[in-house]
N, CA, C and O atoms as a CHARMM CRD file, in Angstrom:
* protein
*
  368
    1    1 MET  N     30.54400  23.15600  -0.45000 PROA 1      0.00000
    2    1 MET  CA    29.61700  23.53900  -0.35200 PROA 1      0.00000
    3    1 MET  C     28.08000  22.74100   0.02700 PROA 1      0.00000
    4    1 MET  O     27.71100  21.70600  -0.52900 PROA 1      0.00000
    5    2 GLY  N     27.22900  23.54100   1.18900 PROA 2      0.00000
    6    2 GLY  CA    26.64400  22.52100   1.35100 PROA 2      0.00000
    7    2 GLY  C     25.39700  23.02400   0.59600 PROA 2      0.00000
    8    2 GLY  O     25.22900  23.91800  -0.23400 PROA 2      0.00000
    9    3 PHE  N     24.29900  21.81100   1.39300 PROA 3      0.00000
   10    3 PHE  CA    23.22800  21.54100   0.27700 PROA 3      0.00000
   11    3 PHE  C     22.11000  22.27800   1.08100 PROA 3      0.00000
   12    3 PHE  O     22.17500  22.24700   2.31000 PROA 3      0.00000
   13    4 ASN  N     21.29600  22.80600   0.58700 PROA 4      0.00000
   14    4 ASN  CA    19.92000  23.03600   0.76200 PROA 4      0.00000
   15    4 ASN  C     18.90200  22.50800   1.26500 PROA 4      0.00000
   16    4 ASN  O     18.52000  21.40300   0.87800 PROA 4      0.00000
   17    5 MET  N     18.13800  23.33700   2.42200 PROA 5      0.00000
   18    5 MET  CA    17.24400  22.24800   2.80300 PROA 5      0.00000
   19    5 MET  C     16.68300  21.13600   2.35900 PROA 5      0.00000
   20    5 MET  O     16.97000  20.02200   2.79700 PROA 5      0.00000
   21    6 HSD  N     15.51400  21.44700   1.10500 PROA 6      0.00000
   22    6 HSD  CA    15.41600  20.51800   0.03200 PROA 6      0.00000
   23    6 HSD  C     15.99400  19.53200  -0.73000 PROA 6      0.00000
   24    6 HSD  O     15.48600  18.47500  -1.10400 PROA 6      0.00000
   25    7 GLU  N     17.40000  20.08000  -0.98600 PROA 7      0.00000
   26    7 GLU  CA    18.70500  18.73000  -1.19300 PROA 7      0.00000
   27    7 GLU  C     18.23300  17.61200  -0.17100 PROA 7      0.00000
   28    7 GLU  O     17.81600  16.48100  -0.42000 PROA 7      0.00000
   29    8 LYS  N     18.40800  18.21500   0.98700 PROA 8      0.00000
   30    8 LYS  CA    18.47400  17.09000   2.05000 PROA 8      0.00000
   31    8 LYS  C     17.25300  16.40600   2.24700 PROA 8      0.00000
   32    8 LYS  O     17.26600  15.17600   2.20200 PROA 8      0.00000
   33    9 LEU  N     15.93400  17.17300   2.51200 PROA 9      0.00000
   34    9 LEU  CA    14.84900  16.09600   1.93100 PROA 9      0.00000
   35    9 LEU  C     15.17100  15.11900   1.06600 PROA 9      0.00000
   36    9 LEU  O     15.26400  13.94700   1.43100 PROA 9      0.00000
   37   10 THR  N     15.31500  15.39900   0.18300 PROA 10     0.00000
   38   10 THR  CA    15.42100  14.89100  -0.69100 PROA 10     0.00000
   39   10 THR  C     16.45400  13.76400  -0.94100 PROA 10     0.00000
   40   10 THR  O     16.12000  12.67800  -1.41400 PROA 10     0.00000
   41   11 ALA  N     17.55900  14.03800  -0.64300 PROA 11     0.00000
   42   11 ALA  CA    18.64200  12.67900   0.03700 PROA 11     0.00000
   43   11 ALA  C     17.67800  11.86800   1.67200 PROA 11     0.00000
   44   11 ALA  O     18.24300  11.06700   2.41600 PROA 11     0.00000
   45   12 LEU  N     16.66300  12.20100   1.81300 PROA 12     0.00000
   46   12 LEU  CA    16.49200  11.88200   3.20000 PROA 12     0.00000
   47   12 LEU  C     15.47400  10.72200   2.60200 PROA 12     0.00000
   48   12 LEU  O     15.90200   9.57600   2.74100 PROA 12     0.00000
   49   13 SER  N     13.84200  10.89300   1.78400 PROA 13     0.00000
   50   13 SER  CA    13.16800  10.35600   1.30200 PROA 13     0.00000
   51   13 SER  C     13.42800   9.66900   0.33700 PROA 13     0.00000
   52   13 SER  O     12.64600   8.77000   0.02400 PROA 13     0.00000
   53   14 LYS  N     14.53000   9.88900  -0.35600 PROA 14     0.00000
   54   14 LYS  CA    15.55900   8.33600  -1.64000 PROA 14     0.00000
   55   14 LYS  C     15.82300   7.40700  -0.71600 PROA 14     0.00000
   56   14 LYS  O     15.67600   6.25300  -1.11800 PROA 14     0.00000
   57   15 ARG  N     16.35400   7.61000   0.99400 PROA 15     0.00000
   58   15 ARG  CA    17.12800   6.40300   1.61500 PROA 15     0.00000
   59   15 ARG  C     15.97400   6.05100   2.63500 PROA 15     0.00000
   60   15 ARG  O     16.42600   5.33200   3.52600 PROA 15     0.00000
   61   16 LEU  N     14.50100   6.35200   2.80800 PROA 16     0.00000
   62   16 LEU  CA    13.70500   5.41300   3.34300 PROA 16     0.00000
   63   16 LEU  C     13.21200   4.89000   2.17200 PROA 16     0.00000
   64   16 LEU  O     13.19900   3.66400   2.28400 PROA 16     0.00000
   65   17 LYS  N     12.66100   5.36300   0.73700 PROA 17     0.00000
   66   17 LYS  CA    12.03400   4.62600  -0.37500 PROA 17     0.00000
   67   17 LYS  C     12.80400   3.92200  -0.72600 PROA 17     0.00000
   68   17 LYS  O     12.44100   2.80600  -1.09700 PROA 17     0.00000
   69   18 ASP  N     13.94900   4.22300  -0.74900 PROA 18     0.00000
   70   18 ASP  CA    15.22400   2.68900  -1.34200 PROA 18     0.00000
   71   18 ASP  C     14.90900   1.46900   0.19800 PROA 18     0.00000
   72   18 ASP  O     14.72800   0.25300   0.13400 PROA 18     0.00000
   73   19 GLU  N     14.93900   2.28900   1.36000 PROA 19     0.00000
   74   19 GLU  CA    14.37300   1.18600   2.48900 PROA 19     0.00000
   75   19 GLU  C     13.19500   0.17900   2.52500 PROA 19     0.00000
   76   19 GLU  O     13.13500  -1.03600   2.70900 PROA 19     0.00000
   77   20 GLN  N     11.85200   1.60300   2.16100 PROA 20     0.00000
   78   20 GLN  CA    11.32600   0.45500   2.07300 PROA 20     0.00000
   79   20 GLN  C     10.88100  -0.59300   0.83000 PROA 20     0.00000
   80   20 GLN  O     10.00000  -1.44800   0.92300 PROA 20     0.00000
   81   21 ARG  N     11.64100  -0.33700  -0.26300 PROA 21     0.00000
   82   21 ARG  CA    11.21700  -0.82700  -1.36800 PROA 21     0.00000
   83   21 ARG  C     12.88600  -2.58200  -1.39900 PROA 21     0.00000
   84   21 ARG  O     12.98600  -3.64800  -2.00600 PROA 21     0.00000
   85   22 ASP  N     13.56600  -1.98800  -0.58500 PROA 22     0.00000
   86   22 ASP  CA    14.02400  -3.91000   0.31900 PROA 22     0.00000
   87   22 ASP  C     13.13400  -3.95900   0.68600 PROA 22     0.00000
   88   22 ASP  O     12.33200  -3.74600  -0.22300 PROA 22     0.00000
   89   23 LEU  N     12.61700  -4.14900   1.67300 PROA 23     0.00000
   90   23 LEU  CA    11.34000  -4.35900   2.25900 PROA 23     0.00000
   91   23 LEU  C     10.30400  -4.74400   1.64000 PROA 23     0.00000
   92   23 LEU  O      9.53400  -5.32900   2.40300 PROA 23     0.00000
   93   24 LEU  N     10.01800  -4.69000   0.81400 PROA 24     0.00000
   94   24 LEU  CA     9.21200  -5.37400   0.00600 PROA 24     0.00000
   95   24 LEU  C     10.00800  -6.57600  -1.30600 PROA 24     0.00000
   96   24 LEU  O      9.89700  -7.79400  -1.16800 PROA 24     0.00000
   97   25 LEU  N     10.46900  -6.19300  -2.03100 PROA 25     0.00000
   98   25 LEU  CA    11.16600  -7.22800  -2.88200 PROA 25     0.00000
   99   25 LEU  C     11.63800  -7.88600  -1.21400 PROA 25     0.00000
  100   25 LEU  O     11.28100  -9.06300  -1.15400 PROA 25     0.00000
  101   26 ALA  N     12.13900  -7.54800  -0.26200 PROA 26     0.00000
  102   26 ALA  CA    12.00300  -9.47000   0.38300 PROA 26     0.00000
  103   26 ALA  C     11.44900  -9.85200   1.04200 PROA 26     0.00000
  104   26 ALA  O     11.69600 -10.95000   1.54100 PROA 26     0.00000
  105   27 ALA  N     10.13400  -8.91300   1.45600 PROA 27     0.00000
  106   27 ALA  CA     8.68200  -9.52100   1.77600 PROA 27     0.00000
  107   27 ALA  C      8.37500 -10.41500   0.64400 PROA 27     0.00000
  108   27 ALA  O      7.77600 -11.45800   0.90600 PROA 27     0.00000
  109   28 ALA  N      8.76400 -10.10600  -0.82500 PROA 28     0.00000
  110   28 ALA  CA     8.05700 -10.93200  -1.90700 PROA 28     0.00000
  111   28 ALA  C      8.56200 -11.63300  -2.28600 PROA 28     0.00000
  112   28 ALA  O      8.02700 -12.06400  -3.30800 PROA 28     0.00000
  113   29 GLU  N     10.26900 -12.54100  -1.79600 PROA 29     0.00000
  114   29 GLU  CA    10.43800 -12.80100  -1.79500 PROA 29     0.00000
  115   29 GLU  C     10.29500 -14.42600  -1.29600 PROA 29     0.00000
  116   29 GLU  O     10.43200 -15.49900  -1.88300 PROA 29     0.00000
  117   30 GLN  N      9.87100 -13.95400   0.39600 PROA 30     0.00000
  118   30 GLN  CA     8.88500 -14.81100   0.85000 PROA 30     0.00000
  119   30 GLN  C      7.83500 -16.29300  -0.00200 PROA 30     0.00000
  120   30 GLN  O      7.67900 -17.45500  -0.37900 PROA 30     0.00000
  121   31 ASN  N      7.69100 -15.81700   0.06200 PROA 31     0.00000
  122   31 ASN  CA     6.36100 -15.96300  -0.86500 PROA 31     0.00000
  123   31 ASN  C      4.87200 -16.74300   0.59600 PROA 31     0.00000
  124   31 ASN  O      4.24000 -17.79900   0.59100 PROA 31     0.00000
  125   32 THR  N      4.88300 -15.86400   1.33700 PROA 32     0.00000
  126   32 THR  CA     4.02700 -15.93500   2.65500 PROA 32     0.00000
  127   32 THR  C      3.99800 -14.84000   2.10900 PROA 32     0.00000
  128   32 THR  O      4.47300 -14.21400   1.16200 PROA 32     0.00000
  129   33 ILE  N      2.69000 -14.68700   3.71700 PROA 33     0.00000
  130   33 ILE  CA     1.53900 -13.02500   3.99900 PROA 33     0.00000
  131   33 ILE  C      3.33800 -12.21800   4.94500 PROA 33     0.00000
  132   33 ILE  O      3.96500 -12.77100   5.84900 PROA 33     0.00000
  133   34 PRO  N      3.62300 -11.05000   4.37900 PROA 34     0.00000
  134   34 PRO  CA     4.73400 -10.99400   5.87900 PROA 34     0.00000
  135   34 PRO  C      4.17000 -10.36800   7.02800 PROA 34     0.00000
  136   34 PRO  O      3.17800  -9.66900   7.23800 PROA 34     0.00000
  137   35 SER  N      5.58600 -11.07200   8.05800 PROA 35     0.00000
  138   35 SER  CA     4.95300 -10.24300   9.27700 PROA 35     0.00000
  139   35 SER  C      4.06800  -9.03500   9.44300 PROA 35     0.00000
  140   35 SER  O      3.57700  -8.33900   8.55400 PROA 35     0.00000
  141   36 ALA  N      3.96700  -8.92900  10.63400 PROA 36     0.00000
  142   36 ALA  CA     3.03500  -7.53600  10.94800 PROA 36     0.00000
  143   36 ALA  C      3.55500  -6.74400  11.29200 PROA 36     0.00000
  144   36 ALA  O      3.04800  -5.62400  11.33600 PROA 36     0.00000
  145   37 SER  N      5.38100  -7.11500  11.86700 PROA 37     0.00000
  146   37 SER  CA     5.73900  -5.71500  11.99100 PROA 37     0.00000
  147   37 SER  C      6.85800  -5.46200  10.29800 PROA 37     0.00000
  148   37 SER  O      7.38200  -4.42600   9.89000 PROA 37     0.00000
  149   38 THR  N      6.86700  -6.57400   9.81600 PROA 38     0.00000
  150   38 THR  CA     7.29300  -5.78500   8.01100 PROA 38     0.00000
  151   38 THR  C      6.46900  -4.71100   7.89100 PROA 38     0.00000
  152   38 THR  O      6.77400  -3.53800   8.10600 PROA 38     0.00000
  153   39 ILE  N      5.33500  -5.17500   7.51300 PROA 39     0.00000
  154   39 ILE  CA     3.95700  -4.54700   7.64300 PROA 39     0.00000
  155   39 ILE  C      4.12100  -3.00700   7.90900 PROA 39     0.00000
  156   39 ILE  O      4.55400  -2.18100   7.10600 PROA 39     0.00000
  157   40 GLN  N      3.61800  -2.74300   9.41200 PROA 40     0.00000
  158   40 GLN  CA     4.45500  -1.59800  10.26900 PROA 40     0.00000
  159   40 GLN  C      5.09600  -1.05400   9.16900 PROA 40     0.00000
  160   40 GLN  O      4.60400  -0.12600   8.52700 PROA 40     0.00000
  161   41 ARG  N      6.41400  -1.68800   8.84700 PROA 41     0.00000
  162   41 ARG  CA     7.52400  -0.88500   9.31600 PROA 41     0.00000
  163   41 ARG  C      7.28200  -0.40100   7.38200 PROA 41     0.00000
  164   41 ARG  O      7.43100   0.74000   6.94500 PROA 41     0.00000
  165   42 VAL  N      6.95800  -1.42600   6.68900 PROA 42     0.00000
  166   42 VAL  CA     6.71900  -0.40900   5.22600 PROA 42     0.00000
  167   42 VAL  C      6.02100   0.58400   5.55500 PROA 42     0.00000
  168   42 VAL  O      6.40000   1.68500   5.15600 PROA 42     0.00000
  169   43 ALA  N      4.84700   0.49600   6.34600 PROA 43     0.00000
  170   43 ALA  CA     3.59300   1.33200   6.83400 PROA 43     0.00000
  171   43 ALA  C      3.81500   2.81800   7.13000 PROA 43     0.00000
  172   43 ALA  O      3.36400   3.79400   6.53200 PROA 43     0.00000
  173   44 MET  N      4.72900   2.74400   8.34300 PROA 44     0.00000
  174   44 MET  CA     6.18800   3.73000   9.29900 PROA 44     0.00000
  175   44 MET  C      6.66400   4.29800   8.26000 PROA 44     0.00000
  176   44 MET  O      6.46700   5.51400   8.25800 PROA 44     0.00000
  177   45 LEU  N      7.40700   3.75300   7.06200 PROA 45     0.00000
  178   45 LEU  CA     7.97500   4.21300   6.43700 PROA 45     0.00000
  179   45 LEU  C      7.32000   5.23400   4.68600 PROA 45     0.00000
  180   45 LEU  O      7.98400   6.02000   4.01100 PROA 45     0.00000
  181   46 GLU  N      5.75100   4.74400   4.44200 PROA 46     0.00000
  182   46 GLU  CA     5.33500   5.90800   3.57700 PROA 46     0.00000
  183   46 GLU  C      4.84600   6.87100   4.72300 PROA 46     0.00000
  184   46 GLU  O      5.19600   8.02500   4.47800 PROA 46     0.00000
  185   47 LEU  N      4.15300   6.75000   5.88600 PROA 47     0.00000
  186   47 LEU  CA     4.19000   7.76300   6.57100 PROA 47     0.00000
  187   47 LEU  C      4.72600   9.11300   6.13800 PROA 47     0.00000
  188   47 LEU  O      4.18300  10.09600   5.63400 PROA 47     0.00000
  189   48 ASN  N      6.30200   8.76300   6.59900 PROA 48     0.00000
  190   48 ASN  CA     7.34900   9.68600   6.90100 PROA 48     0.00000
  191   48 ASN  C      8.38500  10.59700   5.27100 PROA 48     0.00000
  192   48 ASN  O      8.97500  11.63300   4.96200 PROA 48     0.00000
  193   49 ILE  N      7.92900   9.09900   4.67900 PROA 49     0.00000
  194   49 ILE  CA     8.14900   9.62500   3.09100 PROA 49     0.00000
  195   49 ILE  C      6.75400  10.18800   2.76200 PROA 49     0.00000
  196   49 ILE  O      6.44400   9.74800   1.65500 PROA 49     0.00000
  197   50 ALA  N      5.84800  10.92400   3.22500 PROA 50     0.00000
  198   50 ALA  CA     4.79400  11.63700   2.67500 PROA 50     0.00000
  199   50 ALA  C      4.89400  12.47800   3.30300 PROA 50     0.00000
  200   50 ALA  O      4.69600  13.56900   2.77000 PROA 50     0.00000
  201   51 ALA  N      5.25900  12.44500   4.80000 PROA 51     0.00000
  202   51 ALA  CA     5.14200  13.69500   6.53700 PROA 51     0.00000
  203   51 ALA  C      6.23100  15.24000   5.36700 PROA 51     0.00000
  204   51 ALA  O      5.89300  16.39700   5.11800 PROA 51     0.00000
  205   52 ILE  N      7.98700  14.15900   4.81600 PROA 52     0.00000
  206   52 ILE  CA     9.09600  14.63600   4.26100 PROA 52     0.00000
  207   52 ILE  C      8.08500  15.64200   2.41200 PROA 52     0.00000
  208   52 ILE  O      8.01500  16.76100   1.90200 PROA 52     0.00000
  209   53 GLU  N      7.54300  14.15000   2.16000 PROA 53     0.00000
  210   53 GLU  CA     6.67700  15.65700   0.88900 PROA 53     0.00000
  211   53 GLU  C      6.28300  16.75700   1.23100 PROA 53     0.00000
  212   53 GLU  O      6.36900  17.88400   0.74400 PROA 53     0.00000
  213   54 ASN  N      5.81200  16.31000   2.17400 PROA 54     0.00000
  214   54 ASN  CA     4.27100  17.78100   2.00200 PROA 54     0.00000
  215   54 ASN  C      5.50600  18.65100   3.17600 PROA 54     0.00000
  216   54 ASN  O      5.09800  19.81200   3.18500 PROA 54     0.00000
  217   55 THR  N      6.65600  18.58000   4.02800 PROA 55     0.00000
  218   55 THR  CA     7.15500  19.60300   4.42100 PROA 55     0.00000
  219   55 THR  C      7.81200  20.29200   2.99200 PROA 55     0.00000
  220   55 THR  O      7.66700  21.48400   2.72100 PROA 55     0.00000
  221   56 SER  N      8.54600  19.34100   2.14600 PROA 56     0.00000
  222   56 SER  CA     9.03900  19.68100   1.13100 PROA 56     0.00000
  223   56 SER  C      8.18500  20.68700   0.04400 PROA 56     0.00000
  224   56 SER  O      8.79200  21.67500  -0.36900 PROA 56     0.00000
  225   57 ARG  N      7.28200  20.53600  -0.25900 PROA 57     0.00000
  226   57 ARG  CA     5.77600  20.95800  -0.58400 PROA 57     0.00000
  227   57 ARG  C      5.55300  22.20300   0.42400 PROA 57     0.00000
  228   57 ARG  O      5.41600  23.30900  -0.10000 PROA 57     0.00000
  229   58 THR  N      5.52300  22.13900   1.34000 PROA 58     0.00000
  230   58 THR  CA     4.76000  22.70500   2.40000 PROA 58     0.00000
  231   58 THR  C      6.03300  24.88000   2.25600 PROA 58     0.00000
  232   58 THR  O      5.61400  26.03600   2.32100 PROA 58     0.00000
  233   59 LYS  N      7.68500  24.23900   2.03600 PROA 59     0.00000
  234   59 LYS  CA     8.08000  24.76800   1.78100 PROA 59     0.00000
  235   59 LYS  C      8.39600  26.16500   1.21800 PROA 59     0.00000
  236   59 LYS  O      8.64100  27.33800   1.50300 PROA 59     0.00000
  237   60 ASN  N      8.15600  24.85700  -0.21600 PROA 60     0.00000
  238   60 ASN  CA     7.40000  25.64300  -1.66400 PROA 60     0.00000
  239   60 ASN  C      6.56100  26.51000  -2.05900 PROA 60     0.00000
  240   60 ASN  O      6.48500  27.28900  -3.00900 PROA 60     0.00000
  241   61 ASP  N      5.76300  26.17200  -0.92000 PROA 61     0.00000
  242   61 ASP  CA     4.30100  26.72100  -1.00400 PROA 61     0.00000
  243   61 ASP  C      3.70900  27.40400   0.69000 PROA 61     0.00000
  244   61 ASP  O      2.65000  26.98700   1.15900 PROA 61     0.00000
  245   62 PRO  N      4.72800  28.66700   1.58700 PROA 62     0.00000
  246   62 PRO  CA     4.01600  29.01900   2.54300 PROA 62     0.00000
  247   62 PRO  C      2.52200  28.67000   2.61400 PROA 62     0.00000
  248   62 PRO  O      1.87700  27.79300   3.18800 PROA 62     0.00000
  249   63 SER  N      2.23400  29.67200   1.82800 PROA 63     0.00000
  250   63 SER  CA     1.01500  29.73900   2.05200 PROA 63     0.00000
  251   63 SER  C      0.20900  27.63700   2.11200 PROA 63     0.00000
  252   63 SER  O     -0.86400  27.76800   2.70100 PROA 63     0.00000
  253   64 GLY  N      0.28200  27.02200   1.96700 PROA 64     0.00000
  254   64 GLY  CA     0.15800  25.71400   2.14500 PROA 64     0.00000
  255   64 GLY  C     -1.17300  25.16300   1.18400 PROA 64     0.00000
  256   64 GLY  O     -1.67400  24.05100   1.34800 PROA 64     0.00000
  257   65 LEU  N     -1.55200  25.96100   0.35500 PROA 65     0.00000
  258   65 LEU  CA    -2.41700  25.81500  -0.65900 PROA 65     0.00000
  259   65 LEU  C     -2.28300  24.77600  -1.54500 PROA 65     0.00000
  260   65 LEU  O     -3.25700  24.56700  -2.26800 PROA 65     0.00000
  261   66 MET  N     -1.00700  23.84300  -1.71000 PROA 66     0.00000
  262   66 MET  CA    -0.84900  22.72300  -2.19800 PROA 66     0.00000
  263   66 MET  C     -0.64400  21.55500  -1.01600 PROA 66     0.00000
  264   66 MET  O     -1.07900  20.46600  -1.39100 PROA 66     0.00000
  265   67 SER  N     -0.29500  21.55100  -0.18600 PROA 67     0.00000
  266   67 SER  CA    -0.19500  21.03100   1.12000 PROA 67     0.00000
  267   67 SER  C     -1.32100  20.84800   1.76100 PROA 67     0.00000
  268   67 SER  O     -1.67500  21.31500   2.84300 PROA 67     0.00000
  269   68 GLY  N     -1.94800  20.04100   0.93800 PROA 68     0.00000
  270   68 GLY  CA    -3.04200  18.88300   1.90100 PROA 68     0.00000
  271   68 GLY  C     -2.84000  17.57700   2.57200 PROA 68     0.00000
  272   68 GLY  O     -3.86000  17.71800   3.24600 PROA 68     0.00000
  273   69 PRO  N     -2.57000  16.88700   2.80500 PROA 69     0.00000
  274   69 PRO  CA    -2.80600  15.14000   2.56500 PROA 69     0.00000
  275   69 PRO  C     -1.78900  14.53200   1.71000 PROA 69     0.00000
  276   69 PRO  O     -1.79000  14.98400   0.56500 PROA 69     0.00000
  277   70 ALA  N     -0.93300  13.64100   1.95600 PROA 70     0.00000
  278   70 ALA  CA    -0.44100  13.49600   1.15900 PROA 70     0.00000
  279   70 ALA  C     -0.64600  11.99300   0.16500 PROA 70     0.00000
  280   70 ALA  O     -1.07700  11.12200   0.92000 PROA 70     0.00000
  281   71 VAL  N     -0.49400  11.52600  -1.06300 PROA 71     0.00000
  282   71 VAL  CA    -0.72600  10.53900  -0.89700 PROA 71     0.00000
  283   71 VAL  C      0.42600  10.42400  -2.50500 PROA 71     0.00000
  284   71 VAL  O      0.33000  11.17200  -3.47800 PROA 71     0.00000
  285   72 ARG  N      1.19000   9.55000  -2.38000 PROA 72     0.00000
  286   72 ARG  CA     2.21300   9.74900  -2.84300 PROA 72     0.00000
  287   72 ARG  C      1.71800   8.73100  -4.65100 PROA 72     0.00000
  288   72 ARG  O      0.77600   7.94100  -4.70800 PROA 72     0.00000
  289   73 ARG  N      2.70300   9.09800  -5.94800 PROA 73     0.00000
  290   73 ARG  CA     1.79500   8.54000  -6.49400 PROA 73     0.00000
  291   73 ARG  C      3.44100   8.32000  -7.51500 PROA 73     0.00000
  292   73 ARG  O      3.35700   8.14600  -8.73100 PROA 73     0.00000
  293   74 SER  N      4.49700   8.35400  -6.97700 PROA 74     0.00000
  294   74 SER  CA     5.79800   8.05900  -7.96500 PROA 74     0.00000
  295   74 SER  C      5.66000   7.44000  -6.75100 PROA 74     0.00000
  296   74 SER  O      4.49300   7.71500  -6.47400 PROA 74     0.00000
  297   75 GLY  N      6.16000   6.67400  -5.69600 PROA 75     0.00000
  298   75 GLY  CA     6.21600   5.69100  -4.73100 PROA 75     0.00000
  299   75 GLY  C      6.39200   4.37900  -5.51900 PROA 75     0.00000
  300   75 GLY  O      6.35700   4.10400  -6.71900 PROA 75     0.00000
  301   76 THR  N      6.75100   3.14000  -3.53700 PROA 76     0.00000
  302   76 THR  CA     6.70700   2.06900  -4.74400 PROA 76     0.00000
  303   76 THR  C      5.24700   1.49200  -3.47900 PROA 76     0.00000
  304   76 THR  O      4.58600   0.48900  -3.74900 PROA 76     0.00000
  305   77 CYS  N      5.07600   2.02100  -2.65400 PROA 77     0.00000
  306   77 CYS  CA     4.29500   1.82500  -2.22100 PROA 77     0.00000
  307   77 CYS  C      2.18400   3.30300  -2.02400 PROA 77     0.00000
  308   77 CYS  O      2.45100   4.50000  -2.12400 PROA 77     0.00000
  309   78 HSD  N      1.49900   3.15400  -1.92500 PROA 78     0.00000
  310   78 HSD  CA     0.23400   3.91500  -2.35500 PROA 78     0.00000
  311   78 HSD  C     -0.38300   3.89800  -0.79400 PROA 78     0.00000
  312   78 HSD  O     -1.55900   3.54100  -0.86600 PROA 78     0.00000
  313   79 LEU  N     -0.12200   4.07300   0.11600 PROA 79     0.00000
  314   79 LEU  CA    -1.29900   4.19500   1.26400 PROA 79     0.00000
  315   79 LEU  C     -2.14100   4.42600   1.28800 PROA 79     0.00000
  316   79 LEU  O     -2.61100   3.94900   2.32200 PROA 79     0.00000
  317   80 GLN  N     -3.22500   5.21400   0.49100 PROA 80     0.00000
  318   80 GLN  CA    -4.55700   4.68200   0.14000 PROA 80     0.00000
  319   80 GLN  C     -4.45000   3.31600  -0.71600 PROA 80     0.00000
  320   80 GLN  O     -5.54800   3.30000  -1.27400 PROA 80     0.00000
  321   81 GLU  N     -3.90700   2.40900  -1.04900 PROA 81     0.00000
  322   81 GLU  CA    -4.00100   1.30000  -1.09800 PROA 81     0.00000
  323   81 GLU  C     -3.58200   0.32100  -0.25700 PROA 81     0.00000
  324   81 GLU  O     -3.63300  -0.80100  -0.76000 PROA 81     0.00000
  325   82 LEU  N     -3.15300   0.38100   0.94600 PROA 82     0.00000
  326   82 LEU  CA    -2.16100  -0.02000   1.41100 PROA 82     0.00000
  327   82 LEU  C     -3.23200  -1.18900   2.36500 PROA 82     0.00000
  328   82 LEU  O     -4.10600  -0.56000   2.96100 PROA 82     0.00000
  329   83 HSD  N     -3.26700  -1.92300   2.47600 PROA 83     0.00000
  330   83 HSD  CA    -4.38800  -3.23500   2.94800 PROA 83     0.00000
  331   83 HSD  C     -3.40000  -3.28100   4.54100 PROA 83     0.00000
  332   83 HSD  O     -2.23800  -3.41000   4.15300 PROA 83     0.00000
  333   84 ILE  N     -3.39900  -3.25100   5.46100 PROA 84     0.00000
  334   84 ILE  CA    -2.62600  -3.87800   6.32300 PROA 84     0.00000
  335   84 ILE  C     -3.34800  -4.90900   7.79500 PROA 84     0.00000
  336   84 ILE  O     -4.08600  -4.66000   8.74800 PROA 84     0.00000
  337   85 PHE  N     -2.75000  -5.91000   7.36200 PROA 85     0.00000
  338   85 PHE  CA    -3.34300  -6.79500   8.45900 PROA 85     0.00000
  339   85 PHE  C     -2.64100  -7.41500   9.81200 PROA 85     0.00000
  340   85 PHE  O     -1.99900  -8.46300   9.73800 PROA 85     0.00000
  341   86 VAL  N     -2.78600  -6.77600  10.93000 PROA 86     0.00000
  342   86 VAL  CA    -2.17600  -6.10600  11.97000 PROA 86     0.00000
  343   86 VAL  C     -3.36600  -7.14700  13.16200 PROA 86     0.00000
  344   86 VAL  O     -4.49400  -6.91500  13.59700 PROA 86     0.00000
  345   87 GLY  N     -2.17300  -8.57800  13.37800 PROA 87     0.00000
  346   87 GLY  CA    -2.78700  -8.96700  14.97500 PROA 87     0.00000
  347   87 GLY  C     -4.12400  -9.62700  14.00900 PROA 87     0.00000
  348   87 GLY  O     -4.52100 -10.44900  14.83500 PROA 87     0.00000
  349   88 GLY  N     -4.97800  -9.78100  12.91600 PROA 88     0.00000
  350   88 GLY  CA    -4.97500 -10.37100  12.37100 PROA 88     0.00000
  351   88 GLY  C     -6.57100  -9.44200  11.84800 PROA 88     0.00000
  352   88 GLY  O     -7.49000  -9.76200  11.09400 PROA 88     0.00000
  353   89 HSD  N     -6.42200  -8.76800  12.30000 PROA 89     0.00000
  354   89 HSD  CA    -7.21500  -7.78600  11.63100 PROA 89     0.00000
  355   89 HSD  C     -6.93600  -6.27900  10.78600 PROA 89     0.00000
  356   89 HSD  O     -6.36700  -5.20400  10.97800 PROA 89     0.00000
  357   90 GLU  N     -7.84000  -7.06800   9.59700 PROA 90     0.00000
  358   90 GLU  CA    -7.07900  -5.47100   8.60300 PROA 90     0.00000
  359   90 GLU  C     -7.47900  -4.08500   8.83600 PROA 90     0.00000
  360   90 GLU  O     -8.51500  -3.76300   9.41900 PROA 90     0.00000
  361   91 GLY  N     -6.51100  -3.18500   8.29800 PROA 91     0.00000
  362   91 GLY  CA    -6.74100  -1.83800   8.66000 PROA 91     0.00000
  363   91 GLY  C     -7.39700  -1.81800   7.14800 PROA 91     0.00000
  364   91 GLY  O     -7.46400  -2.67500   6.26700 PROA 91     0.00000
  365   92 HSD  N     -7.93300  -0.20600   7.26300 PROA 92     0.00000
  366   92 HSD  CA    -7.80300   0.32100   5.74900 PROA 92     0.00000
  367   92 HSD  C     -6.86000   1.91200   6.06700 PROA 92     0.00000
  368   92 HSD  O     -6.54900   2.64400   5.12700 PROA 92     0.00000
């Protein structure tokens, strides 16, 4: 029995969230500011997770009325609250 697209998207989202969580936990263990590449990876994962959630929501809402910019509230990282330090500059 095959998986439907919603199940596939959910499984992909879980894998990305797990990787993001592992990166954040490893960074927390270091007791220093994470490297720029780690921060960028966490942010890129966040964007991909949001895109997957938007895609899943859009499949369930073809009109698009419920699929504005994704802001996750159930995950480990909230993009709106993420302050990224890259190259010595704080991003918002």
